[in-house]
N, C-alpha and C positions, 0 to 999 in steps of 0.2 A: 704279480710281477715276477714271481719265481719262474713261471712258464716262459715269460718273455725272456728272462736271462738265460734259461736253458736252451731256448731256441737260438739265441744269439751265438751260443757255443757252436752249433752246427751250421750256422748260416753267416756268410760274410756280408750280407746285405741287410742292414738294419730296417729299411723300409719293408722288406719282405716279411721280416719277423713281426713288425707292427701290423701289417695287413692280416697275417695269419691269426694273430691274437685278436684283432678287431672282429674278424669273422666268428671266432669262437665265442666271443662275448656278446655279439649282437644277433647272429643268425641271419644277417642280411646276405642276399645273393651278390655276386660280383657286380652285376650291372647296377644294383641298388647302392652299393658302396661307391662305385665310380661316379654316380650322379648325386650322391648325398651332399646337400647344401647346408649351410649354417641355418637357413630358415626352416630346415627339417628338424632342428633341435629346439625344443621348447623347455621352459621351466614352469612348474606348477606353483600354486600358492604356498606349498610347504617347502619350496626350494629344490624339489627333485627335478632332475633333468630327464627328458624323454626324447627319443627319436620317434617322430610321427611322419612317416613317409609312405606315399602310395607306391606299391611295387610296380616296377617297369613291366613285368610279365603279365600280371593279372589286373592291375589297377587297384587291388585291395589295399586298405590302409594297414601298415605294420605299425604297431604301437609297442615300443621297446623301452624299458627303463634303462637309462644310460648309467651303467655301473662305473665305478671309479677307474678301472683299468682302461677301458676305451676312452673315457673322458680325458685321461692323462695323455693318451696317444694323440687325440685330437689337438690337445694343447701343444704337444711336442712339435707337431707339423704345422701349427698355425701360421708361421711366417715363411713356410716353404714357397718358393716362387710360383709353382703350379697351383697351389692352394689359393694364393693371393690373386693370381691372374684369372683363374677360372672360377673362383668363388665356391670351390668344393671344400669338403672337410678334410680329405686325405689325398695325397698325390698318388693316385692309383696308376700302376703300370698296366700294360695290356694283359688281357687274360691269357693269351698265348705265352707271353714272357713269364707271367706269374706261375703258370703251370709247369713251364720248363724249369724254373728255379725250384719249384716244389719237388720235381723229379730228382733234381740234384741233391736237395736236402734229404729226401728219402734214401737215396743211394748212400750218402755220407753217414746217415743214422742207421743204416741197415734195416730200413722199414720195407718189408716185402708187400707193399700195397701201392696201387696206383693212386698217388695223391693229386687232387685237383682243388681248385678254390672252392668248389661246391661241397667238399667234405666238411669244411668248416660249418656250413649250415646244418648238416646232419649231426655233427658233433655238438653243436649248440642245443639241438633238440634232444639228443640223447642225454647230455649233461643235465638239462632242465628236468627231463623225466626222472633221472637218477636222483635228483634233489627234490623230488616230490612237488614239482611245479605242475599244477593241473593242466591237463591236455588242452582245455579250452583257452587257457592263458597262452600256452605255447602256440596254438593255432593263430591267435590274434597277433602275437609277436612275429611269427613267420609270414603273416599276411596271406594265409591260406583262405580261399573262398569257401572251402568245404572242409569240415573237420575230419572227414574220412581220409583226406590227404595226410593230415597230421597223424591219424591213427596208424599209418604205416610205420611211423617211428615207434609207436607203442608196441606193435607186433614185433619189431626188431628187439625191443627191450625185453619182451616176454621170452623170446628165444634165448637171449643172453642169460636171463634169470634161470631158465630151465637148465641151460648148460652149466651155469655156476653151481646149481644145486646137485649136480650129478654125483659128486663125491660124497656128499652127505646122504643122498638117497641110497647110494651103494652101501654105506655103513649101516644104515637102518635096515636095509633089505637083508644084510648078513646077520644082524642081531635077531631079526624076526624068524629067520630060518633055524637058528640054533635053539 
């Protein structure tokens, strides 16, 4: 929820903050969150909640454990008129408006990157890889039909690791030369 609170500092629209955080914790694409229904959320025998939804783009089943933060966001918007009328989980605004708001947030936060709703999906994959979630699990959560699609994120992660190790590599190169 710290991330949620920090984002609210930069953003005047609480729903936008909720959507950004929901993307980061589920890895769902915009169209999948927009069409997410209560029936897509199940509870297993141990009481764990899951999102089980066929992706709009590929038809592949995404199976995502519903962590506490997105669960609380769903609860927060449970009585929103759009949620109740349309039977969806969150009152999602249009992708065009969402991306326009993200541009505004990036400008206010002095982020020099083109932010879109899809970046949340990439961030979810990167955070999962950084926290040692197996790539097969990430692939299943993202609803990829081919693990090679998910491996693109792993290559991005390898590049980051290589760059992060540059300073240490430089120190050891200097030691070896002396």
